[in-house]
C-alpha positions in Angstrom: -0.2 0.0 0.1 2.8 2.3 0.7 3.5 2.4 -3.4 0.3 4.2 -4.0 0.0 6.3 -0.6 -1.6 5.1 2.4 -2.9 8.5 3.8 -3.7 10.0 0.3 -6.7 11.6 -1.3 -8.4 8.4 -2.4 -8.4 7.1 1.2 -9.9 10.1 2.6 -12.6 9.9 0.0 -13.2 6.2 0.6 -13.6 6.9 4.3 -15.8 9.8 4.0 -18.4 7.4 2.0 -18.6 5.7 4.8 -20.3 8.5 6.7 -23.0 8.0 4.9 -23.6 4.4 6.3 -23.0 5.9 9.8 -25.5 8.9 9.5 -28.1 6.5 8.5 -27.3 4.1 11.6 -27.8 7.4 13.8 -31.2 7.3 12.6 -32.4 3.6 12.9 -30.4 2.8 16.3 -32.3 5.6 17.9 -35.8 6.1 16.1 -37.4 4.1 18.5 -37.4 6.9 20.8 -39.8 8.2 18.3 -41.3 5.4 16.7 -42.0 4.2 20.1 -42.7 7.3 22.0 -45.4 6.8 25.1 -48.2 9.3 24.7 -50.1 10.2 27.4 -52.7 7.9 27.6 -55.9 6.4 29.9 -58.6 3.8 29.7 -60.7 4.1 26.9 -64.1 5.5 28.1 -66.1 4.7 24.9 -69.3 2.4 25.3 -69.7 4.2 29.0 -73.4 5.8 29.1 -72.5 9.0 30.7 -75.2 11.9 31.0 -75.1 14.1 28.3 -74.3 17.3 29.8 -71.4 16.0 31.7 -68.0 17.5 30.6 -64.8 15.4 29.6 -63.3 16.2 32.6 -66.5 14.9 35.0 -66.3 11.8 32.6 -62.6 11.2 33.7 -63.0 12.3 37.4 -65.7 9.7 37.7 -64.1 6.8 35.7 -60.2 7.1 36.4 -58.4 6.9 39.7 -55.8 9.5 40.3 -52.4 8.7 41.0 -49.7 9.9 43.5 -48.9 13.1 41.3 -52.3 13.9 40.8 -52.6 12.9 37.2 -55.1 9.9 35.7 -54.1 6.5 36.1 -53.0 5.1 32.9 -53.6 1.6 33.4 -56.9 1.1 35.5 -60.3 2.5 35.7 -63.0 2.1 38.1 -65.3 -1.0 38.2 -68.5 0.7 36.4 -71.6 -1.9 36.0 -74.4 0.0 37.3 -76.4 2.9 35.6 -74.6 6.3 36.1 -76.7 9.2 37.6 -77.2 12.4 35.9 -76.2 14.3 39.0 -72.6 14.1 39.0 -72.3 14.9 42.7 -74.5 11.7 43.6 -72.7 9.9 41.3 -69.4 10.2 42.5 -70.9 9.3 45.9 -72.3 6.3 44.5 -69.2 5.2 42.2 -67.6 1.6 43.3 -64.3 1.9 44.8 -63.4 -1.0 42.7 -61.0 -0.9 40.0 -60.3 -3.1 36.9 -57.3 -3.1 34.2 -57.8 -1.0 31.2 -58.7 -3.4 27.9 -58.5 -0.4 25.5 -56.9 2.9 25.8 -57.1 6.7 24.6 -54.2 8.3 23.7 -52.9 11.6 23.0 -51.8 13.0 19.7 -49.8 15.7 20.5 -47.0 13.5 18.8 -48.7 11.6 16.5 -49.6 8.0 16.1 -46.7 6.0 17.4 -46.0 2.4 17.5 -47.5 2.3 21.1 -50.9 3.7 20.2 -51.0 1.5 16.9 -50.6 -2.1 19.2 -51.5 -0.8 22.5 -47.8 -1.4 23.9 -48.5 0.2 27.1 -49.1 -1.2 31.1 -48.6 -5.3 31.3 -47.3 -4.8 27.4 -44.6 -2.2 28.3 -42.1 -5.3 28.1 -43.2 -5.5 24.2 -42.1 -1.9 23.9 -38.5 -2.5 25.2 -38.6 -5.6 22.8 -38.9 -3.2 19.9 -35.3 -2.0 20.7 -34.0 -5.2 22.2 -34.8 -7.1 18.9 -33.0 -4.4 16.8 -29.5 -5.1 19.0 -30.1 -8.8 18.8 -29.9 -8.0 15.0 -27.0 -5.8 15.4 -24.9 -8.8 17.2 -26.2 -11.3 14.2 -24.7 -9.3 12.1 -21.7 -8.4 13.0 -21.2 -12.5 13.7 -22.5 -13.0 10.0 -21.1 -10.1 7.8 -17.5 -10.6 9.8 -17.5 -14.1 8.3 -19.1 -13.4 4.9 -16.5 -10.2 4.3 -13.5 -13.0 5.1 -15.1 -15.6 2.6 -16.7 -13.5 -0.2 -14.8 -10.0 0.3 -15.7 -6.8 1.7 -17.1 -5.2 -1.2 -20.1 -7.9 -2.1 -20.8 -7.9 1.6 -21.1 -4.5 1.9 -23.7 -3.8 -1.4 -25.6 -7.0 -0.5 -26.1 -5.7 3.0 -27.0 -2.1 1.1 -29.8 -3.9 -0.6 -31.1 -5.6 2.6 -31.0 -2.4 4.5 -33.1 -0.4 1.7 -35.8 -2.9 1.4 -36.0 -4.0 5.2 -36.2 0.0 6.2 -39.0 0.4 3.7 -41.0 -3.0 4.0 -40.8 -1.7 8.0 -43.1 1.3 7.2 -46.1 -1.0 6.0 -45.8 -3.6 8.7 -49.4 -5.1 9.8 -48.5 -6.2 13.1 -45.9 -6.3 15.9 -44.2 -9.5 14.9 -43.6 -7.8 11.3 -42.6 -4.8 12.5 -39.6 -6.0 15.2 -38.9 -8.8 12.6 -38.1 -6.1 10.0 -36.2 -4.1 12.6 -34.0 -7.2 13.3 -33.3 -7.4 9.6 -32.5 -3.7 9.4 -30.1 -3.8 12.1 -28.6 -7.3 10.6 -28.3 -5.4 7.5 -26.3 -2.2 8.7 -24.2 -4.4 10.9 -23.2 -5.4 7.5 -22.6 -2.2 6.0 -21.1 -0.9 8.9 -18.5 -3.1 10.1 -17.3 -4.1 6.2 -17.1 -0.6 5.7 -14.7 -0.2 8.7 -12.7 -3.0 8.0 -12.0 -1.9 4.5 -10.9 1.7 5.7 -8.5 0.2 8.1 -7.2 -1.9 5.4 -6.7 1.0 3.0 -4.9 3.6 5.4 -1.5 3.7 6.9 -1.3 2.8 10.9 -1.0 6.2 12.0 -4.2 6.9 10.4 -5.9 4.2 12.0 -6.6 5.6 15.7 -8.3 9.0 14.4 -10.3 7.3 11.6 -11.3 4.4 13.9 -12.5 6.9 16.3 -14.1 9.6 14.0 -16.3 6.1 12.7 -18.3 7.5 15.8 -18.7 11.0 14.3 -21.2 10.5 11.5 -23.4 8.1 14.1 -23.6 11.5 16.3 -24.4 13.4 13.1 -27.7 11.2 12.2 -28.5 11.3 15.9 -28.5 15.8 15.4 -30.6 15.0 12.3 -33.1 12.5 13.7 -35.1 14.8 15.9 -35.7 17.6 13.0 -37.4 14.3 10.7 -39.3 13.1 13.7 -40.7 16.5 14.2 -41.9 17.1 10.8 -42.9 13.3 10.4 -44.8 12.6 13.7 -47.2 9.7 12.3 -44.8 6.5 12.9 -45.2 5.2 9.0 -44.2 8.4 7.4 -41.3 8.6 10.0 -40.2 5.3 9.2 -40.3 5.9 5.4 -38.6 9.2 5.9 -35.6 7.6 7.6 -35.5 4.9 5.1 -35.5 6.9 1.8 -32.5 8.2 2.5 -30.9 4.7 2.5 -31.1 4.8 -1.5 -28.1 7.3 -0.9 -26.1 4.0 -0.4 -26.5 2.5 -4.0 -23.3 4.9 -4.9 -21.1 2.1 -3.0 -21.8 0.2 -6.1 -19.6 2.8 -7.8 -17.7 4.2 -5.3 -16.5 1.4 -2.7 -13.6 -1.2 -4.4 -12.4 -4.4 -3.1 -9.7 -4.6 -0.2 -6.3 -4.8 -2.2 -5.2 -6.9 1.1 -8.2 -9.4 0.8 -7.7 -9.9 -3.2 -3.7 -10.6 -2.4 -5.1 -13.2 0.2 -7.2 -14.8 -2.3 -4.4 -14.7 -5.0 -6.3 -12.7 -7.1 -3.4 -10.2 -8.0 -4.7 -9.0 -11.4 -7.7 -7.3 -9.9 -5.4 -6.2 -6.7 -3.3 -4.6 -9.2 -6.0 -2.8 -11.0 -7.3 -1.2 -7.8 -3.9 0.0 -6.6 -3.3 1.8 -10.2 -6.8 3.6 -9.3 -5.4 4.5 -5.7 -2.0 5.4 -7.1 -3.4 7.8 -9.8 -6.0 9.5 -7.3 -3.2 9.8 -4.8 -0.7 11.6 -7.3 1.6 8.2 -7.2 2.9 6.3 -10.1 3.3 2.8 -10.1 5.8 0.1 -12.0 4.7 -1.6 -15.1 2.0 -4.1 -14.2 4.0 -7.2 -14.5 6.4 -5.8 -11.7 3.2 -4.8 -9.5 1.9 -8.3 -9.8 5.2 -9.8 -9.0 5.3 -7.4 -5.9 2.0 -8.9 -5.0 2.9 -12.7 -5.6 5.9 -12.0 -3.4 4.1 -10.2 -0.6 1.6 -13.4 -0.7 4.7 -15.9 -0.6 5.8 -14.1 2.8 2.7 -15.0 4.2 2.7 -18.7 3.0 3.1 -19.9 6.3 0.0 -17.9 7.6 -1.8 -19.0 4.4 -1.1 -22.6 5.0 -2.3 -22.2 8.4 -5.6 -21.0 7.0 -6.0 -23.8 4.6 -5.1 -26.3 7.3 -8.1 -24.4 9.2 -10.6 -25.0 6.8 -10.0 -28.5 6.3 -11.0 -28.9 10.0 -14.2 -30.4 10.5 -17.2 -28.2 12.3 -16.8 -30.0 15.7 -13.1 -29.3 15.5 -13.3 -25.4 14.6 -15.6 -25.5 17.7 -13.4 -26.7 19.7 -10.6 -24.4 18.3 -12.9 -21.7 19.1 -13.6 -22.9 22.4 -9.7 -23.3 22.9 -9.1 -19.7 21.9 -11.5 -18.3 24.4 -10.0 -20.5 27.6 -6.7 -18.7 26.7 -8.5 -15.5 27.6 -9.2 -16.9 31.1 -5.8 -19.1 31.1 -3.6 -16.8 33.1 -4.0 -14.1 36.2 -3.4 -11.0 34.0 -5.3 -12.3 30.7 -8.3 -13.0 33.4 -8.1 -9.4 34.7 -8.0 -8.1 32.0 -10.6 -10.2 30.2 -13.4 -9.8 32.9 -12.4 -6.1 33.3 -13.3 -5.4 29.8 -16.4 -7.7 28.8 -17.6 -5.8 32.3 -16.8 -2.5 31.0 -18.5 -2.8 27.7 -21.4 -4.1 29.0 -22.0 -1.2 31.3 -20.7 1.7 28.6 -23.2 0.3 25.7 -26.0 -0.2 28.8 -25.4 3.4 30.0 -24.8 4.8 26.5 -28.1 3.7 24.9 -30.0 4.0 28.1 -29.3 7.8 28.4 -29.9 7.9 24.8 -33.9 7.0 25.7 -34.1 8.1 29.1 -34.9 11.7 28.4 -38.6 10.5 28.6 -38.2 9.6 32.4 -36.4 12.9 33.5 -38.7 15.2 31.4 -37.8 18.0 28.6 -38.6 18.2 25.0 -37.3 15.1 23.5 -36.6 16.5 20.1 -34.5 18.6 21.8 -32.8 16.1 24.3 -32.4 14.0 21.3 -30.3 16.6 19.6 -28.1 17.5 22.3 -27.8 13.8 22.7 -26.2 13.8 19.2 -24.2 16.8 19.4 -22.5 15.2 22.9 -21.5 12.5 20.9 -20.0 14.5 18.2 -17.9 16.6 20.3 -16.9 13.7 22.1 -15.3 12.3 19.1 -13.6 15.3 18.5 -12.1 15.7 22.3 -11.2 12.2 22.8 -8.2 12.0 20.1 -6.2 14.8 21.6 -7.0 14.0 25.3 -5.8 10.2 24.5 -2.3 12.1 23.5 -2.3 13.8 26.5 -3.6 11.6 29.1 -3.5 8.2 28.1 -6.0 5.2 27.6 -6.6 4.5 31.7 -7.3 7.9 32.8 -9.8 8.6 29.9 -11.3 5.0 29.8 -11.6 5.0 33.9 -12.3 8.9 34.2 -15.0 8.5 31.6 -17.1 6.1 33.3 -16.2 7.8 36.7 -17.4 11.3 35.9 -20.3 10.3 33.8 -21.6 7.7 36.5 -21.4 10.9 38.9 -23.6 12.6 36.3 -26.1 9.9 36.2 -26.4 9.9 40.1 -27.2 13.4 40.1 -29.8 13.6 38.0 -31.2 10.6 40.3 -30.6 12.3 43.3 -32.1 15.5 41.7 -35.0 13.7 40.5 -35.9 12.3 43.7 -35.6 15.6 45.6 -37.1 18.1 43.4 -39.1 15.8 41.1 -38.7 15.7 37.2 -40.7 18.4 36.2 -38.4 21.0 38.4 -35.4 22.3 36.5 -35.4 20.2 33.8 -33.0 22.2 31.7 -30.4 21.4 34.5 -31.4 17.8 34.4 -31.0 17.5 30.8 -27.7 19.5 30.8 -26.3 16.8 33.6 -27.6 14.0 31.6 -26.2 15.2 28.2 -22.7 15.9 30.1 -23.0 12.2 31.2 -23.7 10.9 27.7 -20.9 13.0 26.5 -18.4 11.3 28.8 -19.9 7.8 28.2 -19.8 8.6 24.3 -15.9 9.1 24.5 -15.3 6.0 26.6 -17.3 4.2 23.9 -15.4 5.5 21.1 -12.0 4.4 23.1 -13.2 1.0 23.9 -12.6 -0.8 20.5 -9.1 1.0 20.2 -8.0 0.0 23.8 -9.2 -3.6 24.0 -7.3 -4.1 20.7 -4.4 -2.8 22.6 -4.5 -4.9 25.9 -4.9 -8.6 24.2 -1.9 -10.6 22.6 -2.3 -11.2 18.9 -3.5 -14.9 18.7 -6.6 -14.1 20.9 -7.1 -10.1 19.9 -9.8 -10.8 17.4 -11.7 -13.4 19.8 -11.5 -10.4 22.8 -13.0 -7.8 20.7 -15.8 -10.1 19.6 -16.4 -11.1 23.3 -16.4 -7.9 24.1 -18.6 -6.8 21.7 -21.3 -9.5 22.6 -21.5 -8.2 26.1 -22.2 -4.8 24.8 -24.9 -6.0 23.0 -26.5 -7.6 26.1 -26.0 -4.3 27.8 -27.6 -2.3 24.8 -30.4 -4.9 24.6 -31.0 -4.2 28.4 -31.3 -0.8 28.4 -34.6 -0.4 27.1 -36.0 -2.3 29.6 -34.5 -0.6 32.2 -35.8 2.8 30.7 -39.4 1.4 30.2 -40.2 -0.9 32.8 -38.1 0.8 35.8 -38.2 4.4 34.6 -42.5 3.4 34.8 -41.9 2.7 38.6 -39.7 5.8 39.4 -37.9 8.6 37.1 -34.8 8.1 39.1 -34.4 4.1 39.1 -33.0 4.3 35.5 -30.1 6.9 36.2 -29.1 5.1 39.8 -28.7 2.0 38.1 -26.8 3.5 35.4 -24.6 5.6 37.6 -23.9 2.9 39.7 -22.8 0.6 37.3 -20.7 3.0 35.3 -18.9 4.1 38.9 -18.0 0.4 39.0 -16.5 -0.2 35.7 -14.4 3.1 36.1 -13.2 1.7 39.4 -12.4 -1.7 37.8 -10.7 0.1 34.9 -8.1 1.6 37.0 -6.7 -1.8 37.4 -5.7 -2.0 33.7 -2.4 -1.4 32.4 -1.6 1.8 30.4 -1.2 1.3 26.6 -0.1 4.6 25.3 3.0 4.5 23.2 3.6 0.6 24.5 4.6 -2.2 22.2 1.5 -4.4 21.4 1.6 -7.9 23.2 2.3 -10.8 20.8 2.0 -13.4 23.0 0.5 -14.4 26.4 3.8 -14.5 27.9 4.0 -10.7 26.9 0.8 -10.0 29.1 1.8 -11.8 32.1 5.3 -9.8 31.7 4.0 -6.6 31.1 4.3 -4.9 34.6 7.7 -6.9 35.2 9.2 -5.5 31.7 11.2 -2.3 32.2 11.7 -2.4 28.6 8.7 -0.9 26.4 9.1 -0.5 23.0 7.2 2.6 21.5 4.8 1.9 18.7 6.6 2.6 15.1 9.9 2.5 16.9 
């Protein structure tokens, strides 16, 4: 890659094209905050024979119990079986005190018609609402596994293009779901496909750029996600019904068709597959775009063949692995996992990182969805959330150079957790309707800190583990992240329904604990990456550390 330029205009161009999907991911990942917005609701009073002169308020006062905060119950009504007296005062005295659960609801339309009012995802069906986002995160997890395998076997470019087509179709079809099951199924497929586009594109970019660009570009892949989150509330504000909103975030997916023309195959992958002529053609395009000139075609092909021969041993190992039976491959995979727990230092790093990934994903998505519990305008809160994401990506790169990995990783957790706990205390002491702007500001400060920590997690995890198990460590950590992200909506919807402060106190406690545990991890800034298990075990003992690039 050095012959064609490893940080030229062509690499930056491809990198910026991947931002298109990053923005769309911001739409899809957090759209359930608007698609699944829970409107003010109460038991439907249709069918009750109220006196014609009664006002709407009188009908509600007679039929609906009051809650502790003075509002109407959203899930219960009085058991009204007898004829209602025309005299309001008499009727109120004669009313039975027995309560029954709602069997249908009336919803406010201030924020349009959402999937909640479409399929009555309230009260004892609240878990079904949480499952909308939970199933989406399940799709992300399955997609990461499948497309990782597919891109290694069939190539980065075909995996990206196939997932683009799936994403476009699934996003549009989801808008025409006729029932709840159909909707969450296509949400799963959307998540499955966006994982393919994003993960494969990320790998492609990392294979095209110089080592010194991998850290900033790896972290800046989160930036377009924040842009998408900033744009999403503007779209949701103008498209308040769930069907047009789903279409509004789906139609822009058509822009991804530009990938068919602009996204190349990875030259590294082509060389690995011994497709030297194709690799040569792509390298010529890269060199031309970067203002470089390659030797003649035969010489380039010869150089690529020599490069492949240099990796012959690795290639033989791969071929030998392909010859293994399924059971042997599974055994080998479990052996790699066992290595993560084989020694004291590896166990400490593995357990610590797995836990921190679970927490950072849970808190990140939890704070993104929790604005409905702390109050404030949901459109403004989501915009601020996206802005915090963007600012975190910009701030994390210089901060890492100045303070190192451990201080930023641990400090992000601890400070973010403190913000969550402060929000919880203020919510309980003052009520969620008091000083809403301050609650939102503190919560979004926590989001900023956690976003920076999330952006760092991939890089830091890769630096902590030795080469033989680096991929399995990142993959295992990602699995725990999916668990955390899938649990977030249940915490926000179910526990937040009990008390507005419960979600933030959970996020705060978990975040603080993850931050304290992270202090036990070693600093990796300007340290040589561990190549073997022995390197990990001797990390603290060795006084000779080689800087990257030395």
